[in-house]
VOTI-740547 format. One record per residue (C-alpha): residue number from 0; residue in one letter; chain; x negated, y negated, z. Coordinates in steps of 0.001 Angstrom, whole numbers. Each point is the difference from the previous one (the first is absolute). Layout:
BEGIN
PT   num   residuo   cadena      east     north        up
PT   NUM         a        A         X         Y         Z
...
//
This chain:
BEGIN
PT   num   residuo   cadena      east     north        up
PT     0         m        A      2321   -277088    229226
PT     1         n        A      4111       388      -240
PT     2         n        A      1253     -1180      3281
PT     3         n        A      2602      2896      -363
PT     4         a        A     -3122      2490      -451
PT     5         k        A     -2045     -1908      2617
PT     6         k        A      3145       393      2402
PT     7         e        A       711      3409     -1126
PT     8         a        A     -3618      1424       679
PT     9         e        A      -401     -1829      3332
PT    10         v        A      3129      1749       912
PT    11         v        A     -1260      3478     -1032
PT    12         q        A     -3628      -745      1643
PT    13         s        A      1740     -1333      3189
PT    14         a        A      1716      3093       398
PT    15         i        A     -2542      2276      -463
PT    16         s        A     -1957     -2045      2514
PT    17         q        A      2407       -41      2580
PT    18         g        A      1356      3266      -324
PT    19         f        A     -3715      1760       210
PT    20         k        A      -690     -2595      2676
PT    21         k        A      2910      1468      1946
PT    22         l        A     -1014      3670       -81
PT    23         s        A     -3697      -733      -287
PT    24         n        A      -896       502      3825
PT    25         q        A      1442      3190       397
PT    26         t        A     -1239      1221     -3644
PT    27         l        A     -3642      -934       739
PT    28         i        A       423      1641      3529
PT    29         y        A      1087      3334     -1271
PT    30         g        A     -2007       -80     -2873
PT    31         i        A     -3092       124      2146
PT    32         g        A      1377      3241      1404
PT    33         v        A       383      1384     -3143
PT    34         v        A     -2892      -758     -1576
PT    35         v        A     -1985      1307      2822
PT    36         t        A      2008      3118       160
PT    37         q        A     -1079       563     -4000
PT    38         l        A     -3787     -1380       420
PT    39         a        A     -1689      3187      1780
PT    40         a        A      -493      1849     -3220
PT    41         f        A     -1345     -3130     -1516
PT    42         v        A     -2403      -440      2913
PT    43         l        A     -1186      3258       -53
PT    44         i        A     -1211       471     -3468
PT    45         p        A     -3509     -1118       395
PT    46         v        A      -618      2495      2973
PT    47         f        A      2042      2606     -1926
PT    48         t        A     -1396      -540     -3493
PT    49         r        A     -3474       535      1721
PT    50         i        A       301      3136      2026
PT    51         f        A      2869      1816     -2534
PT    52         s        A      -810      1166     -3632
PT    53         p        A      2530     -1068     -2378
PT    54         a        A      1762      3572       148
PT    55         e        A       320      -338      3900
PT    56         y        A      1282     -3309      -515
PT    57         g        A      2338      1634     -2073
PT    58         v        A      1262      2479      2519
PT    59         i        A       326     -2899      2647
PT    60         d        A      2492     -1670     -2822
PT    61         a        A      2123      2628      -453
PT    62         i        A       514      1228      3397
PT    63         t        A       840     -3836       662
PT    64         v        A      2247      -197     -2837
PT    65         f        A      2116      3429       794
PT    66         s        A       383     -1098      3630
PT    67         s        A      1490     -3360     -1143
PT    68         l        A      2656      2044     -1726
PT    69         v        A       774      1991      3168
PT    70         f        A       259     -3408      1564
PT    71         l        A      2415     -1527     -2642
PT    72         f        A      1927      3194       -85
PT    73         l        A       431       -48      3876
PT    74         m        A       612     -3451       383
PT    75         m        A      3266       336     -2203
PT    76         g        A       548     -3698       178
PT    77         l        A      1269      -368      3126
PT    78         d        A     -2514     -2844       671
PT    79         s        A      1795     -1769     -2516
PT    80         a        A      3521      1072       636
PT    81         t        A      -988      -814      3857
PT    82         l        A      -494     -3584     -1420
PT    83         r        A      3434       -76     -1634
PT    84         y        A      2018      1159      2837
PT    85         y        A     -1560     -1749      2478
PT    86         f        A      1170     -3432      -910
PT    87         d        A      3430      1310      -957
PT    88         s        A       583       -92      3631
PT    89         e        A       -13     -2581      2873
PT    90         d        A       830      2392      2720
PT    91         n        A     -3478       890      1859
PT    92         k        A      1278      3466       859
PT    93         e        A       819      1021     -3792
PT    94         r        A     -3233     -1353     -1108
PT    95         l        A     -1811      2041      2501
PT    96         k        A      2202      2831     -1044
PT    97         i        A     -1449      -550     -3297
PT    98         i        A     -3341      -421       687
PT    99         n        A      -321      3281      2280
PT   100         t        A      2083      2119     -2419
PT   101         a        A     -2457      -583     -3068
PT   102         f        A     -3134       328      2664
PT   103         w        A      1004      3377      1641
PT   104         f        A       918      1139     -3173
PT   105         l        A     -3598      -450     -1611
PT   106         f        A     -1207      1220      3047
PT   107         l        A      1723      3535      -282
PT   108         i        A      -274       171     -3713
PT   109         s        A     -4001      -948       -89
PT   110         t        A      -858      2429      2430
PT   111         i        A      2056      3050     -1129
PT   112         i        A      -932      -443     -3911
PT   113         c        A     -3942      -975      1086
PT   114         g        A      -306      2898      1998
PT   115         l        A      1160      2295     -2856
PT   116         l        A     -2282     -1349     -2446
PT   117         s        A     -2957       104      2789
PT   118         f        A       942      3558       112
PT   119         f        A      -363       444     -3865
PT   120         s        A     -3356     -2385      -348
PT   121         p        A     -1723      2881     -1424
PT   122         s        A      2248       847     -2761
PT   123         i        A       468     -3947      -649
PT   124         s        A     -3738      -472      -214
PT   125         l        A        73      3182     -2440
PT   126         l        A      2727     -1776     -2045
PT   127         i        A     -1734     -3169      -313
PT   128         f        A     -3648       830        96
PT   129         k        A       122      3508      -888
PT   130         t        A     -1905       843      3233
PT   131         e        A      1129       448      3399
PT   132         a        A     -3193     -2017      1097
PT   133         y        A      1824     -3142       937
PT   134         s        A      2629      1728      2145
PT   135         s        A     -1211     -1293      3316
PT   136         i        A      -237     -3868     -1743
PT   137         f        A      3923       501      -934
PT   138         r        A      1004      1102      3605
PT   139         i        A     -1364     -3332      1348
PT   140         v        A      1644     -1850     -2364
PT   141         f        A      3432      1582      1016
PT   142         l        A      -734      -606      3402
PT   143         g        A      -287     -3844      -920
PT   144         i        A      2755      -376     -2244
PT   145         p        A      2755        19      2946
PT   146         f        A     -1914     -3019      1858
PT   147         a        A      -767     -1851     -3136
PT   148         l        A      3589       402     -1306
PT   149         l        A      1484     -1148      3732
PT   150         l        A     -3190     -2700       386
PT   151         e        A      1484     -1848     -3258
PT   152         f        A      3798       306      1107
PT   153         s        A      -769     -1503      3588
PT   154         k        A     -1912     -2844     -1913
PT   155         g        A      3436      -110     -1938
PT   156         i        A      1638      -431      3354
PT   157         l        A     -2437     -2833       752
PT   158         r        A       687     -1676     -3290
PT   159         l        A      3780      -144      1183
PT   160         k        A      -777     -1653      3019
PT   161         f        A     -2179     -2464     -1502
PT   162         a        A     -2820      1066      2259
PT   163         s        A     -2630      -672     -2787
PT   164         w        A     -3346      -333      2482
PT   165         r        A      1081      3843      1595
PT   166         y        A       382      1250     -3402
PT   167         n        A     -3455     -1556     -1522
PT   168         f        A     -1441      1173      3415
PT   169         a        A      1002      3589      -784
PT   170         s        A      -955      -393     -3616
PT   171         f        A     -3639     -1054      1212
PT   172         t        A      -164      2605      2424
PT   173         n        A       378      2961     -2289
PT   174         f        A     -2277     -2052     -2643
PT   175         f        A     -2750      -406      2313
PT   176         i        A       181      3604      1570
PT   177         r        A       345      1524     -3605
PT   178         v        A     -2972     -1877     -1539
PT   179         g        A     -2416        64      3360
PT   180         l        A       789      3934       331
PT   181         a        A      -406       965     -3240
PT   182         i        A     -3474     -1983        -9
PT   183         y        A     -1139      1729      2999
PT   184         l        A      1384      3384     -1105
PT   185         v        A     -1076       -10     -3599
PT   186         a        A     -3044     -2140      -102
PT   187         i        A     -1742       820      3655
PT   188         l        A      1208      3240       774
PT   189         r        A      -100      1097     -3736
PT   190         q        A      3379      2168       584
PT   191         g        A       773      -392     -3685
PT   192         i        A      3836       -71     -1406
PT   193         i        A      1519      1482      2974
PT   194         g        A     -1345     -2991      2193
PT   195         n        A      1937     -2347     -2443
PT   196         f        A      3045      1450       847
PT   197         y        A      -418       101      3655
PT   198         s        A      -460     -3773       -15
PT   199         i        A      3011      -292     -1509
PT   200         l        A      1903      1878      2335
PT   201         a        A     -1550     -1551      2842
PT   202         g        A       856     -3161     -1209
PT   203         a        A      3600       541      -686
PT   204         l        A       291      1971      3525
PT   205         i        A     -1375     -3006      1982
PT   206         a        A      2048     -2848     -2122
PT   207         f        A      3139      2057       274
PT   208         f        A        48       572      3948
PT   209         l        A      -820     -4158      -182
PT   210         a        A      2785      -647     -2170
PT   211         i        A      2369      2451      2428
PT   212         f        A     -1137     -2021      2811
PT   213         f        A      1313     -3039     -1724
PT   214         i        A      3328      1377      -742
PT   215         k        A       242      1929      2894
PT   216         n        A      3326     -2430      1111
PT   217         d        A      1570       887     -3409
PT   218         l        A      -547      3685       271
PT   219         k        A      2971      1957      1457
PT   220         f        A      1391      3260      -589
PT   221         k        A      2863      -964     -2212
PT   222         f        A      1312      1655     -2970
PT   223         s        A      2721      -446     -2701
PT   224         i        A       589      2580     -2835
PT   225         f        A      2008     -3048     -1509
PT   226         y        A     -2526     -1936      -267
PT   227         l        A     -2578      2630     -1138
PT   228         k        A      2502       796     -3028
PT   229         k        A       -57     -3788     -1067
PT   230         m        A     -3866      -661       512
PT   231         i        A      -959      3559     -2271
PT   232         c        A      2345     -1008     -2397
PT   233         f        A     -1263     -3527      -410
PT   234         g        A     -3518      1377       204
PT   235         l        A      -108      2886     -2376
PT   236         p        A      -113     -2134     -3366
PT   237         l        A     -2815     -1843      1466
PT   238         v        A     -1804      3080       788
PT   239         l        A       642      1283     -3620
PT   240         t        A     -1434     -3298     -1253
PT   241         g        A     -3143       267      2481
PT   242         l        A      -445      3325     -1063
PT   243         v        A       -64      -345     -3758
PT   244         l        A     -2144     -3214       700
PT   245         w        A     -2586      2031      1734
PT   246         a        A       518      2886     -3149
PT   247         v        A     -1140     -3321     -1961
PT   248         v        A     -3103     -1364      2159
PT   249         s        A     -1124      3346      1577
PT   250         s        A       919      2912     -1942
PT   251         n        A     -3000      -291     -2196
PT   252         r        A     -2246      1262      2482
PT   253         f        A      1574      3565      -379
PT   254         f        A      -880      -153     -3906
PT   255         f        A     -3528      -978       633
PT   256         i        A      -514      3269      2705
PT   257         r        A      1799      2315     -2493
PT   258         i        A     -1017      -968     -3393
PT   259         s        A     -2932     -2462       767
PT   260         a        A     -2668      -309      2613
PT   261         l        A      -130     -1075      3701
PT   262         e        A     -2844     -2097      -682
PT   263         e        A      2035     -2191     -2741
PT   264         l        A      2542       317      2583
PT   265         g        A     -2329     -1935      2581
PT   266         l        A     -1034     -2828     -2411
PT   267         y        A      3888      -679     -1016
PT   268         s        A       633      -136      3812
PT   269         v        A     -2514     -2838       678
PT   270         g        A      1239     -1886     -3091
PT   271         s        A      3584       129      1146
PT   272         r        A      -805      -710      3427
PT   273         i        A     -1939     -3268     -1200
PT   274         s        A      3437      -937     -2470
PT   275         n        A      2085       712      2799
PT   276         l        A     -1628     -3301      1875
PT   277         l        A      2654     -1552     -2122
PT   278         l        A      2989      1788      1618
PT   279         f        A      -856     -2185      3216
PT   280         f        A      1295     -2849     -1992
PT   281         i        A      3306      1391      -892
PT   282         s        A       474      1694      3429
PT   283         v        A      -247     -3281      1776
PT   284         f        A      2047     -1458     -2743
PT   285         q        A      2742      2618       119
PT   286         l        A       511      -647      3871
PT   287         g        A      1205     -3466      -438
PT   288         w        A      1435       376     -3613
PT   289         s        A      3501      1903       835
PT   290         p        A       801     -2119      2647
PT   291         f        A      -618     -3176     -2165
PT   292         v        A      1801      1206     -2654
PT   293         m        A      3068       689      1910
PT   294         s        A        21     -3474      1616
PT   295         i        A       148     -1787     -3115
PT   296         y        A      1699      2286     -2529
PT   297         k        A      3303     -1832       338
PT   298         n        A     -1868     -3421     -1022
PT   299         n        A       675     -1258     -3630
PT   300         y        A     -3564      -302      -917
PT   301         f        A      -704      3880      1044
PT   302         s        A      -678       829     -3623
PT   303         r        A     -2573     -2711      -823
PT   304         l        A     -1735       709      3647
PT   305         m        A      -194      3599      -643
PT   306         a        A     -1256      -361     -3772
PT   307         k        A     -2688     -2477      1670
PT   308         t        A     -1307      2550      2667
PT   309         l        A      -289      2402     -2538
PT   310         i        A     -2410     -2150     -2280
PT   311         y        A     -2005     -1042      3791
PT   312         f        A      -419      3191      1224
PT   313         m        A     -1370      1551     -3189
PT   314         i        A     -2497     -2484      -292
PT   315         l        A      -921       242      3301
PT   316         m        A      -136      3891        16
PT   317         s        A     -1627      -210     -3952
PT   318         f        A     -2637     -2252      1490
PT   319         f        A     -1025      2425      3266
PT   320         a        A       210      3210     -2511
PT   321         l        A     -2336     -1929     -2480
PT   322         v        A     -2528     -1098      3193
PT   323         i        A        83      3912       968
PT   324         s        A      -524      1275     -3380
PT   325         v        A     -2683     -2121     -1244
PT   326         f        A     -2147       257      3064
PT   327         s        A       993      4126       398
PT   328         y        A     -3706       873     -1193
PT   329         e        A     -1471     -2106      2841
PT   330         i        A      2702       998      2735
PT   331         i        A      -540      3681      -939
PT   332         k        A     -3871      -495        77
PT   333         i        A       199     -1755      3478
PT   334         i        A      2440      2291      1721
PT   335         s        A      -697      3080     -1313
PT   336         s        A     -3483      2231      -911
PT   337         p        A      -954       683     -3505
PT   338         p        A      1887      3387      -362
PT   339         y        A      3507     -2239      -169
PT   340         i        A     -1295     -2503     -2370
PT   341         d        A      2124       702     -2776
PT   342         s        A      3147      -246      1988
PT   343         y        A        -9     -3945      -952
PT   344         k        A       933       730     -3300
PT   345         i        A      3595       772       805
PT   346         i        A       678     -2606      2008
PT   347         g        A      1121     -2376     -2508
PT   348         i        A      2850      2363     -1281
PT   349         l        A       956       771      3283
PT   350         s        A       277     -3821      1063
PT   351         i        A      1838      -828     -2881
PT   352         g        A      2612      2732       912
PT   353         i        A       170     -1426      3208
PT   354         v        A      1080     -3332     -1341
PT   355         f        A      2840      1676     -2194
PT   356         y        A       891      1616      3372
PT   357         a        A       -85     -3474      1925
PT   358         a        A      2377     -1527     -2476
PT   359         t        A      2912      2851      1223
PT   360         s        A       -21     -1933      3371
PT   361         v        A      1695     -3105     -1600
PT   362         v        A      1751      2057     -2858
PT   363         g        A      1432      2547      1846
PT   364         s        A      2049     -2703      2473
PT   365         g        A      2861       -85     -2838
PT   366         i        A       708      3558       727
PT   367         s        A       111      -354      3736
PT   368         l        A      2185     -2949      -227
PT   369         s        A      2104      1718     -2311
PT   370         k        A       290      2838      2565
PT   371         k        A      -681      2492     -3007
PT   372         t        A     -3115      1685      2065
PT   373         y        A       451      3346     -1696
PT   374         f        A     -1876     -1674     -3037
PT   375         f        A     -3042       -73      2197
PT   376         p        A      -485      4086      -158
PT   377         i        A       985       416     -3582
PT   378         s        A     -2182     -2700      -642
PT   379         a        A     -2979      1395      2048
PT   380         l        A      1153      3802     -1327
PT   381         c        A      -398     -1331     -3826
PT   382         a        A     -3549     -1209      1114
PT   383         g        A      -728      2774      1785
PT   384         i        A       803      2520     -2952
PT   385         l        A     -2193     -2183     -2585
PT   386         n        A     -2585       291      2540
PT   387         l        A        27      3728        86
PT   388         i        A      -233       199     -3506
PT   389         l        A     -2894     -2595      -127
PT   390         n        A     -2093      1904      2572
PT   391         i        A       714      3642     -1794
PT   392         v        A     -1282     -1856     -3599
PT   393         l        A     -2682     -2784      1274
PT   394         i        A     -2126      1786      3189
PT   395         p        A      -929      2862     -1832
PT   396         r        A     -1418     -2117     -3078
PT   397         l        A      -788     -3325      1810
PT   398         g        A      -456      1070      3618
PT   399         m        A       186     -2902      2760
PT   400         f        A       754     -2357     -3212
PT   401         g        A      2940      1897     -1040
PT   402         a        A      1332      -124      3641
PT   403         a        A      -485     -3890       139
PT   404         i        A      1796      -216     -3207
PT   405         g        A      2769      1983      1127
PT   406         v        A       500     -1671      3464
PT   407         s        A         0     -3550     -1886
PT   408         v        A      2236      1032     -3073
PT   409         s        A      2764      1498      2706
PT   410         y        A      -226     -3191      1920
PT   411         f        A       772     -2460     -2991
PT   412         v        A      2739      2839      -806
PT   413         l        A      1277      -343      3630
PT   414         v        A       415     -4036        30
PT   415         t        A      1357       119     -3842
PT   416         l        A      2938      2427      1535
PT   417         y        A       448     -2106      2888
PT   418         y        A       421     -3311     -2238
PT   419         i        A      2523      1901     -2202
PT   420         f        A      1733      1169      2800
PT   421         a        A       283     -3108      1934
PT   422         q        A       869     -2137     -3069
PT   423         r        A      2826      2040      -571
PT   424         y        A      1639     -1092      3100
PT   425         w        A     -1909     -2707      1469
PT   426         p        A     -1452     -2065     -2925
PT   427         i        A     -3055     -2293       763
PT   428         d        A     -1476     -2347     -2684
PT   429         y        A     -3820       961       -11
PT   430         e        A     -2379     -1162     -1942
PT   431         l        A     -1224      3519     -1244
PT   432         g        A     -2136     -1965     -2780
PT   433         k        A     -2345     -2214      2340
PT   434         v        A       -16      3532      2661
PT   435         f        A     -1457      1829     -3226
PT   436         k        A     -2233     -2638      -471
PT   437         i        A     -1278       -20      3732
PT   438         i        A      -790      3944      -126
PT   439         l        A     -1381      -192     -3563
PT   440         i        A     -2638     -2627      1093
PT   441         c        A      -728      2306      2896
PT   442         c        A      -620      2742     -2261
PT   443         v        A     -1969     -1824     -2486
PT   444         l        A     -2523     -1365      2674
PT   445         i        A        46      3521      1729
PT   446         g        A      -955      1616     -3417
PT   447         f        A     -2959     -2671      -699
PT   448         s        A     -1186       670      3494
PT   449         y        A      -752      3662      -746
PT   450         f        A     -2525     -1151     -2920
PT   451         i        A     -2244     -2197      2220
PT   452         n        A     -3165      1816       594
PT   453         t        A     -3015     -2399      -566
PT   454         g        A     -2316      2361      2102
PT   455         n        A      -626     -3098      2653
PT   456         l        A      2309        41      3024
PT   457         i        A       201     -4044       305
PT   458         f        A       787      -395     -3500
PT   459         d        A      2862      2693        25
PT   460         i        A      1470     -1434      3340
PT   461         l        A       -95     -3587     -1677
PT   462         f        A      1617      1132     -3255
PT   463         k        A      2851      1916      2124
PT   464         f        A       523     -3327      2189
PT   465         i        A       932     -1498     -3482
PT   466         i        A      2384      2531      -995
PT   467         v        A      1662      -368      3448
PT   468         f        A       169     -3969      -507
PT   469         l        A      1232         1     -3597
PT   470         f        A      3124      1599      1630
PT   471         p        A      1493     -3170      1443
PT   472         i        A     -1265     -1914     -3292
PT   473         l        A      1923      2549     -2404
PT   474         i        A      3213      -102      2380
PT   475         f        A       145     -3985      -430
PT   476         l        A      -956       420     -4194
PT   477         f        A      2714      2468      -428
PT   478         r        A      2578     -2363      1799
PT   479         i        A      1015      2511      2643
PT   480         f        A       869     -3194      2178
PT   481         s        A      2938     -2214     -1209
PT   482         q        A     -1090     -3600      -548
PT   483         s        A      2284      -827      3356
PT   484         e        A     -1707      2591      1989
PT   485         l        A     -3476     -1574     -1343
PT   486         d        A      1127     -3149      1042
PT   487         l        A      1418      1363      3202
PT   488         f        A     -3332      1419       846
PT   489         k        A     -1767     -3267      -714
PT   490         f        A      2203     -1444      2412
PT   491         y        A      -486      2089      2609
PT   492         s        A     -3700      -271      -544
PT   493         t        A      -280     -3667       122
PT   494         k        A      2175       316      3001
PT   495         l        A     -2364      2634      1953
PT   496         k        A     -2962     -2172     -1082
PT   497         n        A      1398     -3054      1514
PT   498         l        A       817      1734      3124
PT   499         i        A     -3631      1357       246
PT   500         v        A     -1562     -3283      -565
PT   501         e        A      2074     -1446      2503
PT   502         k        A      -864      2838      2793
PT   503         l        A     -3405      -856     -1073
PT   504         q        A       113     -3430       263
PT   505         l        A      1383       264      3759
//
C-alpha cells in the first residue's frame, strides 16, 4: 500500500471518527427523543390493523396527513429561525426576547387559525371526504394542534439549553400517553377512529404542560417586532420547502380519496409506515450532520471526507432498506391482519425512494455552505410538480404502486437537483459511480426477493437471509472500498481483535 495513500486515508478516517465522536453524545441523546416522537404510529399498527378496516385506516391516515400540513404551515419555520438567531447573541436578555417573541407569536397565531378551522370543520370534512361525518374528529385535531406546536417549540428550547434529559422526558411522556390511551380507547373501549385522535390530543396536552414547566424560567411576556420580522423572513423559505416536500410524500393520499379507494389508501398507509422506519436513521444522522459539517468545512480534506461520508451513508441506508424490503411480507404478516397483507408489495419501492432522500442530507450541504438556500425550495418545487403529474397519471392506472413510484422518482429528482446546484457553487468530488453501484445492488437484491415463494416459510426466510448477506459480499466484489480503506479496515479489525483477546485474558 502506498504510504501517501495510507496517510491520506488515515487522516480522513481519523477526521470522521473524531468529528462524529465529538458530536455523538448529543446526537444519540436527542436521536432517542426524535425516534420516540415518530415511533407511536408504527407501534400502533398491530392494534389498529386488527380493529380498523383498510378504509378506516385510510381515513385515519388522511386526517393525520392533513393535520401535519396545518402544523407545518403554522410553525412558519420559527423553530429553525429561533435556533439560528439565538446563538447570534451573547446577551441573555436578547436571547430571552428571541425565544419569547417566537413562542407568543406561535401561541397567538395557532390559537386563532385553529379556532377558525374548528368552526369550518364540517366544510373541511365535506371537502376531503365528501361527507360531514368526520367533522367532530377534525375539531379534536384542531384543538390539539396548538398544544402539539408549542410542545415541539418548547422541546426546541430545551435543545438550546442542552437539557437533553428533559427533552427526552417530554418526548417519552407524549409517547406513552399517546400509545397507552390509544390502546385503551380504541382496543378496550371501542371508541373507533375518534379514540385515536383523543389519545393524540391527550399526549400533546400533558407533554406540553410538562415542557412548559421545564422552561418556565425562560418564558417572559417579552415581544420584539424586530426579531419577529427577521425570524419570519428566515423561516418562510423553509416553510415553502417543507410544504412542497409534504406534497411529495403525502399529497397522494387525497388522490386515493378522489380517484381510487379508501381501502387502497389504507394498504398504502401501512406500507408507507413500515418503509418510514428508515427515516428514523436519517433523522438521527441529520441531528449531528449539520454541526459536524460546519466544524470541518474549512479543512483541506473536507471534499474527500464528504465523498466518503456519502458512500458510507448510502451503504448503511441501502442495507437497512434491503432488510426491511426483503422481509416486508413477514413484517406485515406479523404486525397486521390479513386484509393488509398486500401492503408489503410497495415497501421495496418506497424504501429505495427513501435511500435517495437520505442522500440529500449529505449532497445538500453544499447549498447550505454556499448560502444559496433558495435552491432548496426551487428543487423541492420541481420535485413536487413532478410528483403531482405522476400522481395524476399513475394512481388511476396503478393504484398504490403508482403512488409509490411517484414518491421514489420525485426523491431521485430532488437529490439530483440538490447535487447540480450544490456542485455549481461548492463542488465536491463525489464518487458517483460507486454510489450508483450501491443503490443498483440494493435494487437488484430487493427485486430478487419478491420472486421467493417456495411455499415453505422456513425455506423462504433462509433464502431471504442469503440475499441480505449477499449485499456486503457484492459491495466488496464491486470494489466500493478502495484498497487503502480495506487495509485500514483490516488494521482496525486486528486492533479490535487483539484488544478483545487482552480483555478476555484479564
